[in-house]
mmCIF file of the N, C-alpha and C atoms, coordinates in Angstrom:
data_MODEL
# 
_entry.id   MODEL 
# 
loop_
_atom_site.group_PDB 
_atom_site.id 
_atom_site.type_symbol 
_atom_site.label_atom_id 
_atom_site.label_alt_id 
_atom_site.label_comp_id 
_atom_site.label_asym_id 
_atom_site.label_entity_id 
_atom_site.label_seq_id 
_atom_site.pdbx_PDB_ins_code 
_atom_site.Cartn_x 
_atom_site.Cartn_y 
_atom_site.Cartn_z 
_atom_site.occupancy 
_atom_site.B_iso_or_equiv 
_atom_site.pdbx_formal_charge 
_atom_site.auth_seq_id 
_atom_site.auth_comp_id 
_atom_site.auth_asym_id 
_atom_site.auth_atom_id 
_atom_site.pdbx_PDB_model_num 
ATOM 1   N N  . MET A 1 1  ? 100.085 -181.789 20.939 1.00 0.00 ? 1  MET A N  1 
ATOM 2   C CA . MET A 1 1  ? 101.263 -180.987 20.747 1.00 0.00 ? 1  MET A CA 1 
ATOM 3   C C  . MET A 1 1  ? 102.512 -181.797 21.009 1.00 0.00 ? 1  MET A C  1 
ATOM 4   N N  . GLY A 1 2  ? 103.574 -181.437 20.409 1.00 0.00 ? 2  GLY A N  1 
ATOM 5   C CA . GLY A 1 2  ? 104.838 -182.103 20.605 1.00 0.00 ? 2  GLY A CA 1 
ATOM 6   C C  . GLY A 1 2  ? 105.452 -181.721 21.973 1.00 0.00 ? 2  GLY A C  1 
ATOM 7   N N  . ILE A 1 3  ? 106.463 -182.450 22.326 1.00 0.00 ? 3  ILE A N  1 
ATOM 8   C CA . ILE A 1 3  ? 107.101 -182.163 23.619 1.00 0.00 ? 3  ILE A CA 1 
ATOM 9   C C  . ILE A 1 3  ? 107.845 -180.852 23.638 1.00 0.00 ? 3  ILE A C  1 
ATOM 10  N N  . PHE A 1 4  ? 108.203 -180.328 22.444 1.00 0.00 ? 4  PHE A N  1 
ATOM 11  C CA . PHE A 1 4  ? 108.930 -179.080 22.399 1.00 0.00 ? 4  PHE A CA 1 
ATOM 12  C C  . PHE A 1 4  ? 108.025 -177.871 22.091 1.00 0.00 ? 4  PHE A C  1 
ATOM 13  N N  . SER A 1 5  ? 106.763 -178.088 22.005 1.00 0.00 ? 5  SER A N  1 
ATOM 14  C CA . SER A 1 5  ? 105.820 -177.040 21.645 1.00 0.00 ? 5  SER A CA 1 
ATOM 15  C C  . SER A 1 5  ? 105.644 -176.092 22.831 1.00 0.00 ? 5  SER A C  1 
ATOM 16  N N  . LYS A 1 6  ? 105.539 -174.779 22.527 1.00 0.00 ? 6  LYS A N  1 
ATOM 17  C CA . LYS A 1 6  ? 105.324 -173.798 23.544 1.00 0.00 ? 6  LYS A CA 1 
ATOM 18  C C  . LYS A 1 6  ? 103.825 -173.599 23.812 1.00 0.00 ? 6  LYS A C  1 
ATOM 19  N N  . ARG A 1 7  ? 103.007 -174.082 22.956 1.00 0.00 ? 7  ARG A N  1 
ATOM 20  C CA . ARG A 1 7  ? 101.560 -173.909 23.112 1.00 0.00 ? 7  ARG A CA 1 
ATOM 21  C C  . ARG A 1 7  ? 101.027 -174.956 24.132 1.00 0.00 ? 7  ARG A C  1 
ATOM 22  N N  . SER A 1 8  ? 100.102 -174.535 24.940 1.00 0.00 ? 8  SER A N  1 
ATOM 23  C CA . SER A 1 8  ? 99.539  -175.391 25.933 1.00 0.00 ? 8  SER A CA 1 
ATOM 24  C C  . SER A 1 8  ? 98.515  -176.332 25.309 1.00 0.00 ? 8  SER A C  1 
ATOM 25  N N  . GLU A 1 9  ? 98.282  -177.425 25.981 1.00 0.00 ? 9  GLU A N  1 
ATOM 26  C CA . GLU A 1 9  ? 97.306  -178.424 25.452 1.00 0.00 ? 9  GLU A CA 1 
ATOM 27  C C  . GLU A 1 9  ? 95.917  -177.812 25.510 1.00 0.00 ? 9  GLU A C  1 
ATOM 28  N N  . THR A 1 10 ? 95.122  -178.022 24.470 1.00 0.00 ? 10 THR A N  1 
ATOM 29  C CA . THR A 1 10 ? 93.795  -177.466 24.370 1.00 0.00 ? 10 THR A CA 1 
ATOM 30  C C  . THR A 1 10 ? 92.728  -178.553 24.608 1.00 0.00 ? 10 THR A C  1 
ATOM 31  N N  . ASP A 1 11 ? 91.803  -178.269 25.445 1.00 0.00 ? 11 ASP A N  1 
ATOM 32  C CA . ASP A 1 11 ? 90.640  -179.173 25.656 1.00 0.00 ? 11 ASP A CA 1 
ATOM 33  C C  . ASP A 1 11 ? 89.579  -178.772 24.649 1.00 0.00 ? 11 ASP A C  1 
ATOM 34  N N  . HIS A 1 12 ? 89.528  -179.476 23.544 1.00 0.00 ? 12 HIS A N  1 
ATOM 35  C CA . HIS A 1 12 ? 88.623  -179.120 22.444 1.00 0.00 ? 12 HIS A CA 1 
ATOM 36  C C  . HIS A 1 12 ? 87.165  -179.252 22.856 1.00 0.00 ? 12 HIS A C  1 
ATOM 37  N N  . ALA A 1 13 ? 86.848  -180.267 23.636 1.00 0.00 ? 13 ALA A N  1 
ATOM 38  C CA . ALA A 1 13 ? 85.460  -180.407 24.096 1.00 0.00 ? 13 ALA A CA 1 
ATOM 39  C C  . ALA A 1 13 ? 85.019  -179.224 24.934 1.00 0.00 ? 13 ALA A C  1 
ATOM 40  N N  . LYS A 1 14 ? 85.922  -178.743 25.816 1.00 0.00 ? 14 LYS A N  1 
ATOM 41  C CA . LYS A 1 14 ? 85.573  -177.607 26.646 1.00 0.00 ? 14 LYS A CA 1 
ATOM 42  C C  . LYS A 1 14 ? 85.363  -176.358 25.800 1.00 0.00 ? 14 LYS A C  1 
ATOM 43  N N  . VAL A 1 15 ? 86.227  -176.158 24.850 1.00 0.00 ? 15 VAL A N  1 
ATOM 44  C CA . VAL A 1 15 ? 86.105  -174.967 23.965 1.00 0.00 ? 15 VAL A CA 1 
ATOM 45  C C  . VAL A 1 15 ? 84.822  -175.046 23.205 1.00 0.00 ? 15 VAL A C  1 
ATOM 46  N N  . GLU A 1 16 ? 84.431  -176.206 22.707 1.00 0.00 ? 16 GLU A N  1 
ATOM 47  C CA . GLU A 1 16 ? 83.210  -176.364 21.980 1.00 0.00 ? 16 GLU A CA 1 
ATOM 48  C C  . GLU A 1 16 ? 82.001  -176.076 22.841 1.00 0.00 ? 16 GLU A C  1 
ATOM 49  N N  . ARG A 1 17 ? 82.047  -176.567 24.106 1.00 0.00 ? 17 ARG A N  1 
ATOM 50  C CA . ARG A 1 17 ? 80.947  -176.247 25.041 1.00 0.00 ? 17 ARG A CA 1 
ATOM 51  C C  . ARG A 1 17 ? 80.808  -174.779 25.333 1.00 0.00 ? 17 ARG A C  1 
ATOM 52  N N  . GLU A 1 18 ? 81.937  -174.085 25.410 1.00 0.00 ? 18 GLU A N  1 
ATOM 53  C CA . GLU A 1 18 ? 81.944  -172.628 25.679 1.00 0.00 ? 18 GLU A CA 1 
ATOM 54  C C  . GLU A 1 18 ? 81.305  -171.906 24.481 1.00 0.00 ? 18 GLU A C  1 
ATOM 55  N N  . ILE A 1 19 ? 81.674  -172.324 23.265 1.00 0.00 ? 19 ILE A N  1 
ATOM 56  C CA . ILE A 1 19 ? 81.162  -171.705 22.068 1.00 0.00 ? 19 ILE A CA 1 
ATOM 57  C C  . ILE A 1 19 ? 79.658  -171.907 21.981 1.00 0.00 ? 19 ILE A C  1 
ATOM 58  N N  . GLN A 1 20 ? 79.213  -173.149 22.229 1.00 0.00 ? 20 GLN A N  1 
ATOM 59  C CA . GLN A 1 20 ? 77.748  -173.378 22.185 1.00 0.00 ? 20 GLN A CA 1 
ATOM 60  C C  . GLN A 1 20 ? 77.006  -172.610 23.257 1.00 0.00 ? 20 GLN A C  1 
ATOM 61  N N  . SER A 1 21 ? 77.599  -172.514 24.395 1.00 0.00 ? 21 SER A N  1 
ATOM 62  C CA . SER A 1 21 ? 76.981  -171.687 25.477 1.00 0.00 ? 21 SER A CA 1 
ATOM 63  C C  . SER A 1 21 ? 76.858  -170.232 25.065 1.00 0.00 ? 21 SER A C  1 
ATOM 64  N N  . ALA A 1 22 ? 77.871  -169.675 24.476 1.00 0.00 ? 22 ALA A N  1 
ATOM 65  C CA . ALA A 1 22 ? 77.840  -168.331 24.052 1.00 0.00 ? 22 ALA A CA 1 
ATOM 66  C C  . ALA A 1 22 ? 76.818  -168.093 22.939 1.00 0.00 ? 22 ALA A C  1 
ATOM 67  N N  . LYS A 1 23 ? 76.661  -169.071 22.048 1.00 0.00 ? 23 LYS A N  1 
ATOM 68  C CA . LYS A 1 23 ? 75.637  -169.024 21.013 1.00 0.00 ? 23 LYS A CA 1 
ATOM 69  C C  . LYS A 1 23 ? 74.238  -168.994 21.594 1.00 0.00 ? 23 LYS A C  1 
ATOM 70  N N  . ARG A 1 24 ? 74.038  -169.847 22.631 1.00 0.00 ? 24 ARG A N  1 
ATOM 71  C CA . ARG A 1 24 ? 72.724  -169.900 23.272 1.00 0.00 ? 24 ARG A CA 1 
ATOM 72  C C  . ARG A 1 24 ? 72.425  -168.596 23.951 1.00 0.00 ? 24 ARG A C  1 
ATOM 73  N N  . GLU A 1 25 ? 73.386  -168.016 24.656 1.00 0.00 ? 25 GLU A N  1 
ATOM 74  C CA . GLU A 1 25 ? 73.184  -166.750 25.303 1.00 0.00 ? 25 GLU A CA 1 
ATOM 75  C C  . GLU A 1 25 ? 72.925  -165.626 24.325 1.00 0.00 ? 25 GLU A C  1 
ATOM 76  N N  . GLY A 1 26 ? 73.619  -165.619 23.188 1.00 0.00 ? 26 GLY A N  1 
ATOM 77  C CA . GLY A 1 26 ? 73.368  -164.650 22.168 1.00 0.00 ? 26 GLY A CA 1 
ATOM 78  C C  . GLY A 1 26 ? 71.973  -164.763 21.595 1.00 0.00 ? 26 GLY A C  1 
ATOM 79  N N  . ARG A 1 27 ? 71.539  -166.001 21.360 1.00 0.00 ? 27 ARG A N  1 
ATOM 80  C CA . ARG A 1 27 ? 70.167  -166.222 20.843 1.00 0.00 ? 27 ARG A CA 1 
ATOM 81  C C  . ARG A 1 27 ? 69.144  -165.711 21.827 1.00 0.00 ? 27 ARG A C  1 
ATOM 82  N N  . ARG A 1 28 ? 69.367  -165.961 23.129 1.00 0.00 ? 28 ARG A N  1 
ATOM 83  C CA . ARG A 1 28 ? 68.425  -165.443 24.154 1.00 0.00 ? 28 ARG A CA 1 
ATOM 84  C C  . ARG A 1 28 ? 68.324  -163.936 24.145 1.00 0.00 ? 28 ARG A C  1 
ATOM 85  N N  . THR A 1 29 ? 69.499  -163.287 23.978 1.00 0.00 ? 29 THR A N  1 
ATOM 86  C CA . THR A 1 29 ? 69.561  -161.834 23.958 1.00 0.00 ? 29 THR A CA 1 
ATOM 87  C C  . THR A 1 29 ? 68.794  -161.296 22.720 1.00 0.00 ? 29 THR A C  1 
ATOM 88  N N  . LEU A 1 30 ? 69.024  -161.932 21.541 1.00 0.00 ? 30 LEU A N  1 
ATOM 89  C CA . LEU A 1 30 ? 68.336  -161.482 20.366 1.00 0.00 ? 30 LEU A CA 1 
ATOM 90  C C  . LEU A 1 30 ? 66.860  -161.722 20.469 1.00 0.00 ? 30 LEU A C  1 
ATOM 91  N N  . ASN A 1 31 ? 66.435  -162.820 21.044 1.00 0.00 ? 31 ASN A N  1 
ATOM 92  C CA . ASN A 1 31 ? 64.966  -163.031 21.219 1.00 0.00 ? 31 ASN A CA 1 
ATOM 93  C C  . ASN A 1 31 ? 64.367  -161.955 22.118 1.00 0.00 ? 31 ASN A C  1 
ATOM 94  N N  . ALA A 1 32 ? 65.074  -161.577 23.150 1.00 0.00 ? 32 ALA A N  1 
ATOM 95  C CA . ALA A 1 32 ? 64.619  -160.530 24.063 1.00 0.00 ? 32 ALA A CA 1 
ATOM 96  C C  . ALA A 1 32 ? 64.479  -159.190 23.317 1.00 0.00 ? 32 ALA A C  1 
ATOM 97  N N  . ILE A 1 33 ? 65.495  -158.898 22.486 1.00 0.00 ? 33 ILE A N  1 
ATOM 98  C CA . ILE A 1 33 ? 65.476  -157.659 21.723 1.00 0.00 ? 33 ILE A CA 1 
ATOM 99  C C  . ILE A 1 33 ? 64.291  -157.706 20.729 1.00 0.00 ? 33 ILE A C  1 
ATOM 100 N N  . ALA A 1 34 ? 64.092  -158.834 20.084 1.00 0.00 ? 34 ALA A N  1 
ATOM 101 C CA . ALA A 1 34 ? 62.985  -158.950 19.118 1.00 0.00 ? 34 ALA A CA 1 
ATOM 102 C C  . ALA A 1 34 ? 61.662  -158.737 19.869 1.00 0.00 ? 34 ALA A C  1 
ATOM 103 N N  . ASP A 1 35 ? 61.528  -159.254 21.047 1.00 0.00 ? 35 ASP A N  1 
ATOM 104 C CA . ASP A 1 35 ? 60.302  -159.056 21.819 1.00 0.00 ? 35 ASP A CA 1 
ATOM 105 C C  . ASP A 1 35 ? 60.093  -157.548 22.150 1.00 0.00 ? 35 ASP A C  1 
ATOM 106 N N  . ARG A 1 36 ? 61.196  -156.877 22.521 1.00 0.00 ? 36 ARG A N  1 
ATOM 107 C CA . ARG A 1 36 ? 61.082  -155.474 22.839 1.00 0.00 ? 36 ARG A CA 1 
ATOM 108 C C  . ARG A 1 36 ? 60.700  -154.671 21.577 1.00 0.00 ? 36 ARG A C  1 
ATOM 109 N N  . ILE A 1 37 ? 61.233  -155.072 20.425 1.00 0.00 ? 37 ILE A N  1 
ATOM 110 C CA . ILE A 1 37 ? 60.896  -154.375 19.192 1.00 0.00 ? 37 ILE A CA 1 
ATOM 111 C C  . ILE A 1 37 ? 59.388  -154.570 18.886 1.00 0.00 ? 37 ILE A C  1 
ATOM 112 N N  . ASN A 1 38 ? 58.911  -155.771 19.064 1.00 0.00 ? 38 ASN A N  1 
ATOM 113 C CA . ASN A 1 38 ? 57.493  -156.025 18.815 1.00 0.00 ? 38 ASN A CA 1 
ATOM 114 C C  . ASN A 1 38 ? 56.589  -155.323 19.815 1.00 0.00 ? 38 ASN A C  1 
ATOM 115 N N  . ASP A 1 39 ? 57.088  -155.121 21.046 1.00 0.00 ? 39 ASP A N  1 
ATOM 116 C CA . ASP A 1 39 ? 56.303  -154.380 22.041 1.00 0.00 ? 39 ASP A CA 1 
ATOM 117 C C  . ASP A 1 39 ? 56.394  -152.891 21.837 1.00 0.00 ? 39 ASP A C  1 
ATOM 118 N N  . GLY A 1 40 ? 57.396  -152.385 21.141 1.00 0.00 ? 40 GLY A N  1 
ATOM 119 C CA . GLY A 1 40 ? 57.589  -150.983 20.934 1.00 0.00 ? 40 GLY A CA 1 
ATOM 120 C C  . GLY A 1 40 ? 58.370  -150.310 22.019 1.00 0.00 ? 40 GLY A C  1 
ATOM 121 N N  . THR A 1 41 ? 59.060  -151.129 22.861 1.00 0.00 ? 41 THR A N  1 
ATOM 122 C CA . THR A 1 41 ? 59.828  -150.595 23.973 1.00 0.00 ? 41 THR A CA 1 
ATOM 123 C C  . THR A 1 41 ? 61.334  -150.680 23.724 1.00 0.00 ? 41 THR A C  1 
ATOM 124 N N  . ALA A 1 42 ? 61.738  -150.960 22.480 1.00 0.00 ? 42 ALA A N  1 
ATOM 125 C CA . ALA A 1 42 ? 63.128  -151.110 22.173 1.00 0.00 ? 42 ALA A CA 1 
ATOM 126 C C  . ALA A 1 42 ? 63.872  -149.806 22.129 1.00 0.00 ? 42 ALA A C  1 
ATOM 127 N N  . THR A 1 43 ? 65.122  -149.820 22.578 1.00 0.00 ? 43 THR A N  1 
ATOM 128 C CA . THR A 1 43 ? 65.924  -148.636 22.553 1.00 0.00 ? 43 THR A CA 1 
ATOM 129 C C  . THR A 1 43 ? 66.670  -148.546 21.163 1.00 0.00 ? 43 THR A C  1 
ATOM 130 N N  . ARG A 1 44 ? 67.327  -147.471 20.959 1.00 0.00 ? 44 ARG A N  1 
ATOM 131 C CA . ARG A 1 44 ? 68.100  -147.313 19.753 1.00 0.00 ? 44 ARG A CA 1 
ATOM 132 C C  . ARG A 1 44 ? 69.205  -148.355 19.651 1.00 0.00 ? 44 ARG A C  1 
ATOM 133 N N  . GLU A 1 45 ? 69.832  -148.647 20.772 1.00 0.00 ? 45 GLU A N  1 
ATOM 134 C CA . GLU A 1 45 ? 70.864  -149.679 20.820 1.00 0.00 ? 45 GLU A CA 1 
ATOM 135 C C  . GLU A 1 45 ? 70.275  -151.059 20.459 1.00 0.00 ? 45 GLU A C  1 
ATOM 136 N N  . ASP A 1 46 ? 69.105  -151.381 20.982 1.00 0.00 ? 46 ASP A N  1 
ATOM 137 C CA . ASP A 1 46 ? 68.406  -152.645 20.632 1.00 0.00 ? 46 ASP A CA 1 
ATOM 138 C C  . ASP A 1 46 ? 68.234  -152.769 19.139 1.00 0.00 ? 46 ASP A C  1 
ATOM 139 N N  . LYS A 1 47 ? 67.741  -151.708 18.527 1.00 0.00 ? 47 LYS A N  1 
ATOM 140 C CA . LYS A 1 47 ? 67.477  -151.729 17.084 1.00 0.00 ? 47 LYS A CA 1 
ATOM 141 C C  . LYS A 1 47 ? 68.802  -151.864 16.306 1.00 0.00 ? 47 LYS A C  1 
ATOM 142 N N  . ARG A 1 48 ? 69.803  -151.207 16.791 1.00 0.00 ? 48 ARG A N  1 
ATOM 143 C CA . ARG A 1 48 ? 71.119  -151.301 16.105 1.00 0.00 ? 48 ARG A CA 1 
ATOM 144 C C  . ARG A 1 48 ? 71.687  -152.740 16.133 1.00 0.00 ? 48 ARG A C  1 
ATOM 145 N N  . ILE A 1 49 ? 71.567  -153.362 17.294 1.00 0.00 ? 49 ILE A N  1 
ATOM 146 C CA . ILE A 1 49 ? 72.048  -154.767 17.395 1.00 0.00 ? 49 ILE A CA 1 
ATOM 147 C C  . ILE A 1 49 ? 71.192  -155.692 16.549 1.00 0.00 ? 49 ILE A C  1 
ATOM 148 N N  . PHE A 1 50 ? 69.891  -155.463 16.582 1.00 0.00 ? 50 PHE A N  1 
ATOM 149 C CA . PHE A 1 50 ? 68.967  -156.333 15.835 1.00 0.00 ? 50 PHE A CA 1 
ATOM 150 C C  . PHE A 1 50 ? 69.224  -156.236 14.354 1.00 0.00 ? 50 PHE A C  1 
ATOM 151 N N  . ASN A 1 51 ? 69.388  -155.000 13.841 1.00 0.00 ? 51 ASN A N  1 
ATOM 152 C CA . ASN A 1 51 ? 69.661  -154.836 12.432 1.00 0.00 ? 51 ASN A CA 1 
ATOM 153 C C  . ASN A 1 51 ? 71.041  -155.392 12.015 1.00 0.00 ? 51 ASN A C  1 
ATOM 154 N N  . ALA A 1 52 ? 72.023  -155.213 12.865 1.00 0.00 ? 52 ALA A N  1 
ATOM 155 C CA . ALA A 1 52 ? 73.361  -155.739 12.562 1.00 0.00 ? 52 ALA A CA 1 
ATOM 156 C C  . ALA A 1 52 ? 73.358  -157.257 12.468 1.00 0.00 ? 52 ALA A C  1 
ATOM 157 N N  . THR A 1 53 ? 72.599  -157.917 13.306 1.00 0.00 ? 53 THR A N  1 
ATOM 158 C CA . THR A 1 53 ? 72.603  -159.375 13.236 1.00 0.00 ? 53 THR A CA 1 
ATOM 159 C C  . THR A 1 53 ? 71.814  -159.873 12.041 1.00 0.00 ? 53 THR A C  1 
ATOM 160 N N  . ARG A 1 54 ? 70.801  -159.131 11.614 1.00 0.00 ? 54 ARG A N  1 
ATOM 161 C CA . ARG A 1 54 ? 70.039  -159.542 10.441 1.00 0.00 ? 54 ARG A CA 1 
ATOM 162 C C  . ARG A 1 54 ? 70.831  -159.438 9.138  1.00 0.00 ? 54 ARG A C  1 
ATOM 163 N N  . THR A 1 55 ? 71.614  -158.398 9.050  1.00 0.00 ? 55 THR A N  1 
ATOM 164 C CA . THR A 1 55 ? 72.411  -158.234 7.820  1.00 0.00 ? 55 THR A CA 1 
ATOM 165 C C  . THR A 1 55 ? 73.611  -159.128 7.714  1.00 0.00 ? 55 THR A C  1 
ATOM 166 N N  . ARG A 1 56 ? 74.100  -159.556 8.876  1.00 0.00 ? 56 ARG A N  1 
ATOM 167 C CA . ARG A 1 56 ? 75.280  -160.434 8.923  1.00 0.00 ? 56 ARG A CA 1 
ATOM 168 C C  . ARG A 1 56 ? 74.967  -161.909 9.129  1.00 0.00 ? 56 ARG A C  1 
ATOM 169 N N  . ALA A 1 57 ? 73.692  -162.219 9.238  1.00 0.00 ? 57 ALA A N  1 
ATOM 170 C CA . ALA A 1 57 ? 73.329  -163.584 9.626  1.00 0.00 ? 57 ALA A CA 1 
ATOM 171 C C  . ALA A 1 57 ? 73.794  -164.607 8.582  1.00 0.00 ? 57 ALA A C  1 
ATOM 172 N N  . GLY A 1 58 ? 73.855  -164.253 7.326  1.00 0.00 ? 58 GLY A N  1 
ATOM 173 C CA . GLY A 1 58 ? 74.282  -165.224 6.306  1.00 0.00 ? 58 GLY A CA 1 
ATOM 174 C C  . GLY A 1 58 ? 75.758  -165.494 6.326  1.00 0.00 ? 58 GLY A C  1 
ATOM 175 N N  . ARG A 1 59 ? 76.531  -164.578 6.872  1.00 0.00 ? 59 ARG A N  1 
ATOM 176 C CA . ARG A 1 59 ? 77.987  -164.728 6.852  1.00 0.00 ? 59 ARG A CA 1 
ATOM 177 C C  . ARG A 1 59 ? 78.584  -165.317 8.101  1.00 0.00 ? 59 ARG A C  1 
ATOM 178 N N  . ILE A 1 60 ? 77.994  -165.067 9.250  1.00 0.00 ? 60 ILE A N  1 
ATOM 179 C CA . ILE A 1 60 ? 78.502  -165.495 10.533 1.00 0.00 ? 60 ILE A CA 1 
ATOM 180 C C  . ILE A 1 60 ? 77.711  -166.666 11.073 1.00 0.00 ? 60 ILE A C  1 
ATOM 181 N N  . LYS A 1 61 ? 78.368  -167.750 11.399 1.00 0.00 ? 61 LYS A N  1 
ATOM 182 C CA . LYS A 1 61 ? 77.683  -168.932 11.918 1.00 0.00 ? 61 LYS A CA 1 
ATOM 183 C C  . LYS A 1 61 ? 78.000  -169.091 13.368 1.00 0.00 ? 61 LYS A C  1 
# 
């Protein structure tokens, strides 16, 4: 950023690590939901989340 910029300096490596960490956590959650669906113990909310991620998987990376 320039010296007159009002935006603070961004640590891009830190932001990338946070994004990757969130992706890993999301993947763990989806795997747990998939396991519950296979076991037959999934709640309505689990099924809703699972179906939403399946239909949007091609668009969201």
